[in-house]
C-alpha positions as CSV (number, residue, x, y, z in Angstrom):
1,X,42.7,-52.8,28.6
2,X,39.5,-54.5,26.5
3,X,38.4,-52.4,23.1
4,X,34.7,-51.4,24.1
5,X,34.3,-51.0,20.1
6,X,31.3,-53.1,18.7
7,X,32.6,-56.5,16.5
8,X,31.2,-55.1,13.0
9,X,31.1,-51.5,11.6
10,X,27.8,-52.3,9.8
11,X,25.3,-55.4,9.5
12,X,22.5,-55.9,6.8
13,X,20.2,-58.9,8.1
14,X,18.0,-60.2,5.6
15,X,14.3,-61.4,6.6
16,X,12.3,-63.7,5.1
17,X,8.6,-62.1,4.9
18,X,7.2,-66.2,5.8
19,X,9.4,-65.5,9.0
20,X,6.4,-63.3,10.5
21,X,3.7,-65.8,10.1
22,X,4.3,-68.0,13.4
23,X,2.2,-70.8,12.8
24,X,-0.6,-68.8,10.9
25,X,-0.7,-69.4,7.1
26,X,-0.7,-66.0,6.1
27,X,-0.3,-62.6,7.6
28,X,2.0,-61.6,10.7
29,X,1.8,-63.1,13.8
30,X,2.7,-59.7,16.2
31,X,4.0,-62.4,18.9
32,X,6.6,-63.2,16.3
33,X,7.7,-59.9,15.2
34,X,8.2,-58.5,19.0
35,X,10.2,-61.4,19.4
36,X,12.5,-60.9,16.7
37,X,12.7,-57.2,17.4
38,X,13.8,-58.2,20.8
39,X,16.4,-60.8,18.9
40,X,17.4,-57.4,16.9
41,X,17.8,-55.5,19.6
42,X,20.5,-58.1,21.5
43,X,21.8,-58.3,18.0
44,X,22.4,-54.7,17.2
45,X,24.7,-54.2,20.1
46,X,27.4,-56.1,18.2
47,X,27.1,-53.4,15.6
48,X,27.7,-49.6,15.0
49,X,24.7,-49.5,12.3
50,X,22.0,-52.0,10.9
51,X,20.0,-52.4,7.7
52,X,17.2,-54.4,7.3
53,X,15.7,-55.9,4.5
54,X,12.3,-58.0,4.9
55,X,10.6,-59.7,2.0
56,X,6.6,-60.2,1.5
57,X,5.9,-63.4,0.7
58,X,3.6,-64.0,4.2
59,X,1.2,-62.1,2.6
60,X,1.8,-61.9,-1.4
61,X,3.8,-64.3,-3.3
62,X,4.4,-62.8,-6.8
63,X,4.9,-66.4,-7.8
64,X,1.4,-67.3,-7.4
65,X,-0.2,-64.1,-9.4
66,X,-0.1,-66.2,-13.1
67,X,-1.6,-68.7,-11.4
68,X,-4.3,-66.1,-10.7
69,X,-4.4,-64.1,-14.2
70,X,-2.8,-61.5,-12.6
71,X,-0.4,-59.6,-14.3
72,X,3.7,-59.0,-13.9
73,X,4.2,-55.6,-13.4
74,X,0.9,-55.4,-11.3
75,X,2.0,-58.8,-9.0
76,X,5.5,-56.7,-8.3
77,X,3.6,-53.9,-7.1
78,X,1.1,-56.0,-4.9
79,X,4.4,-57.6,-4.0
80,X,6.2,-54.5,-3.1
81,X,3.1,-53.0,-1.1
82,X,3.7,-56.4,1.4
83,X,7.2,-55.6,1.6
84,X,6.3,-52.1,3.0
85,X,3.3,-53.4,5.2
86,X,5.9,-55.6,6.6
87,X,8.5,-53.0,7.1
88,X,5.8,-50.9,9.0
89,X,4.7,-54.3,11.8
90,X,8.8,-54.8,12.2
91,X,9.1,-50.9,12.9
92,X,6.5,-50.5,14.9
93,X,7.9,-53.8,17.4
94,X,11.3,-52.2,16.9
95,X,10.8,-49.2,18.3
96,X,8.8,-50.6,21.4
97,X,11.5,-52.6,22.1
98,X,13.3,-49.5,22.5
99,X,15.2,-49.2,19.0
100,X,15.4,-46.1,16.9
101,X,14.1,-46.6,13.6
102,X,14.2,-44.7,10.6
């Protein structure tokens, strides 16, 4: 008798924002985003729940902010917005891959 339960109860996936670059120098390559969503869909079958954390380095690198003369707190806020932008792009791709998100 086989146990039909997933191998893991909860999984946390951390993605660098740079993974969304594809072959570009900045921004989001939607083909790459959809390919990642397809891989996540496959991995999702091995767990009860999955959390995803994604960075924003493909849009804004806070480490370069000082060189641009941007205040540290402002740079952190810009980085947080970049993370939200990536999250929305990935959410869209996940939902188009028939995965529920929230």
